[in-house]
LUMMI-752942 format. One record per residue (C-alpha): x, y, z. Coordinates in Angstrom, 3 decimals. Each point is the difference from the previous one (the first is absolute). Example, Ala and Ser with C-alpha at 12.3 -4.5 7.8 and 13.67 -1.06 7.14 Angstrom:
<atoms>
X=12.300, Y=-4.500, Z=7.800
X=1.370, Y=3.440, Z=-0.660
</atoms>
This chain:
<atoms>
X=22.114, Y=-9.062, Z=0.504
X=-0.720, Y=-2.675, Z=-2.300
X=-3.194, Y=-0.584, Z=-2.385
X=-0.714, Y=-3.560, Z=0.076
X=-2.821, Y=-1.439, Z=-2.010
X=-2.701, Y=-2.926, Z=1.365
X=1.520, Y=-2.307, Z=-2.723
X=3.785, Y=0.157, Z=0.946
X=-0.736, Y=-0.389, Z=3.652
X=-3.090, Y=-2.122, Z=-0.333
X=-1.669, Y=1.576, Z=2.934
X=-2.239, Y=3.189, Z=-0.919
X=3.117, Y=1.991, Z=1.442
X=-0.283, Y=2.826, Z=-3.546
X=3.051, Y=2.424, Z=2.258
X=2.018, Y=-0.386, Z=3.290
X=2.702, Y=2.167, Z=1.079
X=3.681, Y=-1.875, Z=0.303
X=-1.201, Y=-1.582, Z=3.255
X=-2.945, Y=-2.014, Z=-1.762
X=-2.768, Y=1.881, Z=2.123
X=-3.022, Y=0.371, Z=-2.472
X=-0.739, Y=3.449, Z=-0.896
X=-2.748, Y=-1.406, Z=-2.909
X=-1.711, Y=-3.569, Z=0.205
X=-2.711, Y=-0.907, Z=-2.384
X=-2.754, Y=-0.912, Z=1.959
X=0.851, Y=-3.665, Z=-0.693
X=2.817, Y=-0.427, Z=1.728
X=-0.443, Y=-2.384, Z=3.101
X=2.250, Y=3.551, Z=1.490
X=-3.298, Y=1.898, Z=-0.629
X=-1.585, Y=-2.077, Z=2.458
X=1.755, Y=1.863, Z=2.880
X=-1.845, Y=2.006, Z=1.218
X=3.122, Y=2.182, Z=2.099
X=0.952, Y=0.730, Z=-4.109
X=-2.849, Y=0.182, Z=-2.082
X=-2.385, Y=0.906, Z=3.014
X=-3.718, Y=-1.665, Z=0.797
X=-2.688, Y=1.102, Z=-2.803
X=3.806, Y=-1.109, Z=-2.557
X=0.125, Y=-3.323, Z=2.299
X=-3.417, Y=-0.773, Z=-0.407
X=-0.267, Y=-0.228, Z=-3.357
X=3.087, Y=-1.274, Z=-0.809
X=-1.248, Y=-2.987, Z=2.492
X=-2.959, Y=0.278, Z=-2.688
X=1.466, Y=-0.470, Z=-3.226
X=2.340, Y=-2.783, Z=1.247
X=-3.222, Y=-2.198, Z=1.345
X=-1.485, Y=1.001, Z=-4.280
X=-2.998, Y=2.567, Z=1.176
X=0.012, Y=3.022, Z=-2.735
X=2.437, Y=2.284, Z=1.421
X=0.973, Y=2.352, Z=-2.897
X=4.448, Y=-0.070, Z=-0.916
X=1.604, Y=2.594, Z=2.318
X=3.216, Y=1.678, Z=1.332
X=0.617, Y=1.085, Z=3.410
X=2.881, Y=2.614, Z=1.071
X=0.720, Y=-1.533, Z=2.918
X=0.601, Y=1.465, Z=3.773
X=3.435, Y=0.194, Z=-0.684
X=-0.337, Y=1.860, Z=-2.347
X=-2.339, Y=2.970, Z=0.830
X=2.085, Y=0.243, Z=3.136
X=3.336, Y=0.806, Z=-2.164
X=-2.801, Y=2.527, Z=-2.230
X=-1.200, Y=1.747, Z=3.400
X=3.058, Y=0.207, Z=1.579
X=2.219, Y=1.891, Z=-2.458
X=1.583, Y=-3.117, Z=-2.308
X=-1.236, Y=1.441, Z=-3.473
X=2.324, Y=-2.271, Z=-2.159
X=-1.810, Y=-2.763, Z=1.162
X=-3.300, Y=1.051, Z=1.208
X=-0.720, Y=0.897, Z=-3.706
X=1.966, Y=-2.879, Z=-1.612
X=-2.459, Y=-1.943, Z=1.519
X=-3.344, Y=2.095, Z=-0.411
X=0.997, Y=0.383, Z=-3.839
X=0.643, Y=-3.903, Z=-0.274
X=-3.833, Y=-0.304, Z=1.402
X=-0.997, Y=2.657, Z=-2.375
X=1.591, Y=-1.118, Z=-3.202
X=-1.691, Y=-3.521, Z=0.975
X=-3.393, Y=1.605, Z=-0.232
X=1.052, Y=1.397, Z=-2.817
X=-0.069, Y=-2.890, Z=-2.531
X=-3.629, Y=-0.247, Z=0.368
X=-2.800, Y=2.563, Z=-1.466
X=-2.303, Y=-0.435, Z=3.260
X=-0.246, Y=2.525, Z=2.856
X=1.621, Y=-1.436, Z=3.058
X=-1.347, Y=-0.281, Z=3.187
X=2.504, Y=1.398, Z=3.108
X=-0.388, Y=0.017, Z=3.907
X=2.044, Y=0.070, Z=2.903
X=1.049, Y=-3.332, Z=1.400
X=0.031, Y=0.439, Z=3.859
X=1.789, Y=-2.717, Z=1.457
X=-1.589, Y=1.380, Z=3.788
X=-2.039, Y=-3.307, Z=0.406
X=-2.174, Y=2.151, Z=2.213
X=-1.094, Y=2.645, Z=-2.797
X=-2.941, Y=-1.803, Z=-1.495
X=0.518, Y=1.194, Z=-3.795
X=1.746, Y=2.613, Z=-1.671
X=-1.646, Y=3.690, Z=0.684
X=1.046, Y=0.599, Z=-3.949
X=-1.063, Y=-1.976, Z=-2.532
X=-0.206, Y=-2.372, Z=-1.873
X=-0.088, Y=3.355, Z=-2.240
X=0.355, Y=-0.025, Z=-4.251
X=2.322, Y=2.230, Z=-1.346
X=0.909, Y=-0.140, Z=-3.751
X=4.164, Y=0.238, Z=-1.344
X=-1.370, Y=3.361, Z=-0.929
X=-0.252, Y=1.354, Z=3.731
X=2.520, Y=-3.285, Z=1.785
X=2.740, Y=2.560, Z=1.451
X=-2.931, Y=2.504, Z=1.536
X=-1.586, Y=-2.776, Z=1.333
X=3.401, Y=-1.380, Z=1.452
X=0.477, Y=3.555, Z=1.684
X=-3.790, Y=-0.339, Z=1.291
X=1.081, Y=-2.763, Z=1.416
X=3.683, Y=0.918, Z=1.868
X=-1.845, Y=3.555, Z=1.200
X=-3.418, Y=-2.166, Z=1.303
X=2.711, Y=-2.190, Z=2.046
X=2.348, Y=2.307, Z=1.248
X=-3.312, Y=2.914, Z=1.385
X=-1.068, Y=-3.069, Z=1.858
X=3.593, Y=-1.006, Z=1.227
X=0.221, Y=4.115, Z=1.077
X=-3.867, Y=-0.588, Z=1.635
X=0.325, Y=-3.059, Z=1.398
X=3.235, Y=-1.152, Z=1.643
X=-0.917, Y=-3.751, Z=-0.179
X=-0.674, Y=-0.192, Z=-2.968
X=4.186, Y=1.106, Z=-0.622
X=1.222, Y=-3.231, Z=1.322
X=-2.249, Y=-2.092, Z=-2.102
X=1.384, Y=-1.455, Z=-3.841
X=-1.518, Y=0.204, Z=-3.258
X=-0.078, Y=-1.407, Z=-3.701
X=-1.689, Y=0.875, Z=-3.168
X=-2.047, Y=-1.627, Z=-2.024
X=-0.245, Y=-0.274, Z=-3.438
X=-2.648, Y=-2.382, Z=-1.779
X=-0.870, Y=-0.334, Z=-3.450
X=-3.774, Y=-0.588, Z=-0.265
X=-2.046, Y=-0.380, Z=-3.112
X=-3.045, Y=2.172, Z=-0.822
X=-2.452, Y=-0.610, Z=2.216
X=-3.718, Y=0.277, Z=-0.532
X=-0.752, Y=-0.297, Z=3.645
X=1.414, Y=0.908, Z=3.273
X=-0.967, Y=-2.418, Z=3.121
X=0.492, Y=-0.094, Z=3.491
X=0.046, Y=-3.511, Z=1.396
X=-0.088, Y=-0.368, Z=4.596
X=-0.815, Y=-3.533, Z=1.302
X=-1.069, Y=1.000, Z=3.533
X=0.669, Y=-3.794, Z=1.031
X=-2.248, Y=-3.102, Z=1.985
X=-1.556, Y=1.248, Z=3.486
X=-0.279, Y=-3.498, Z=1.917
X=-3.195, Y=-0.912, Z=0.847
X=-1.789, Y=2.396, Z=-3.126
X=-0.350, Y=-2.010, Z=-2.824
X=0.534, Y=1.862, Z=-3.305
X=2.077, Y=2.706, Z=1.325
X=3.074, Y=-0.336, Z=-1.910
X=-1.121, Y=2.912, Z=-2.735
X=1.890, Y=1.361, Z=-2.780
X=-0.458, Y=3.987, Z=-0.325
X=0.127, Y=1.672, Z=-2.881
X=-0.099, Y=2.977, Z=-1.020
X=-0.174, Y=0.651, Z=-4.025
X=1.139, Y=3.359, Z=-2.270
X=-0.653, Y=0.003, Z=-4.044
X=3.285, Y=1.803, Z=-2.017
X=-1.391, Y=2.211, Z=-2.556
X=-1.050, Y=-2.525, Z=-2.544
X=-1.866, Y=-1.845, Z=2.623
X=-0.773, Y=-4.594, Z=-0.189
X=-1.412, Y=-2.575, Z=1.900
X=2.558, Y=-0.552, Z=2.703
X=0.721, Y=-3.553, Z=-0.111
X=-2.209, Y=-2.601, Z=2.230
X=0.118, Y=0.280, Z=3.606
X=0.702, Y=-3.603, Z=0.785
X=3.533, Y=0.652, Z=-1.419
X=0.473, Y=2.922, Z=1.584
X=-0.701, Y=-1.553, Z=3.349
X=2.137, Y=-2.913, Z=-0.829
X=2.439, Y=2.365, Z=-0.860
X=-0.098, Y=1.696, Z=3.370
X=-0.034, Y=-3.525, Z=1.882
X=2.711, Y=-1.020, Z=-1.580
X=2.391, Y=2.458, Z=0.519
X=-1.410, Y=0.042, Z=4.198
X=1.453, Y=-3.610, Z=-0.532
X=3.781, Y=0.770, Z=-1.624
X=0.508, Y=2.907, Z=2.316
X=-1.684, Y=-1.214, Z=3.594
X=-2.375, Y=3.019, Z=0.731
X=-3.039, Y=1.763, Z=-1.505
X=0.104, Y=2.359, Z=-2.625
X=-1.002, Y=2.502, Z=-1.720
X=1.280, Y=0.068, Z=-4.010
X=-0.053, Y=2.815, Z=-2.710
X=-1.112, Y=-2.002, Z=-2.873
X=0.434, Y=1.632, Z=-3.449
X=-2.420, Y=-2.330, Z=-2.972
X=0.905, Y=0.471, Z=-3.097
X=-1.075, Y=0.201, Z=-3.589
X=-0.230, Y=-3.400, Z=-0.521
X=-1.862, Y=-0.682, Z=3.606
X=3.281, Y=-0.918, Z=1.578
X=1.124, Y=0.610, Z=3.721
X=3.147, Y=1.798, Z=1.011
X=0.632, Y=1.131, Z=3.883
X=2.130, Y=2.909, Z=0.372
X=0.033, Y=0.571, Z=3.526
X=-0.277, Y=-2.186, Z=2.963
X=-1.173, Y=1.423, Z=3.526
X=0.304, Y=-2.270, Z=3.294
X=-3.208, Y=0.739, Z=2.307
X=-1.957, Y=-1.227, Z=2.994
X=-3.207, Y=0.217, Z=0.191
X=-2.375, Y=1.036, Z=2.678
X=-1.872, Y=-2.369, Z=1.394
X=-3.416, Y=-0.092, Z=0.234
X=-2.499, Y=0.450, Z=3.260
</atoms>
């Protein structure tokens, strides 16, 4: 096992095995845009970040690393998890952690995103592993899917907003809409302007080429941060 810094490699790979297979990636790495390696949720965020959209810094424990860990390779798996944890521990912010599924038919991560602090990291990770193991036991198809772990480090937020694009219906004026749901945190403040959030959702749709359902956190300075991006197919009106 060889720990490789992204400064040394210039590729955003924080950890690789002896064959060069990435085990832990920065979200900025071009390899993080590969859904087979990073899972679809992480890959979408990596693409959005590459296009300059406000996605917070993050790292991905790749599908290769998770498969080795769940397959009993404790040395490589634990080193990958420790590398990701070392990255999160450099920040005083709570991490946002989610399973990043590599199955394109999975609409979104069923377990996340979940906010957790450093003190609860080991318990949180075990909960994720237990939940996925339980899912595999009860759902044979899910055992064939690859998944990764995504760790994000967004600033503390005042508001959480879901922004969903529904797309234009041919021949129906004004049907290209962005639906939004907002929830304040413990110290509420006015959310960002609706036009700005609508523009953010439409830009994400333009970049990814499909309708999007964004989880946007608005920090105490009023800046937006995308922490999750799901694909959806709107039901056309009758």
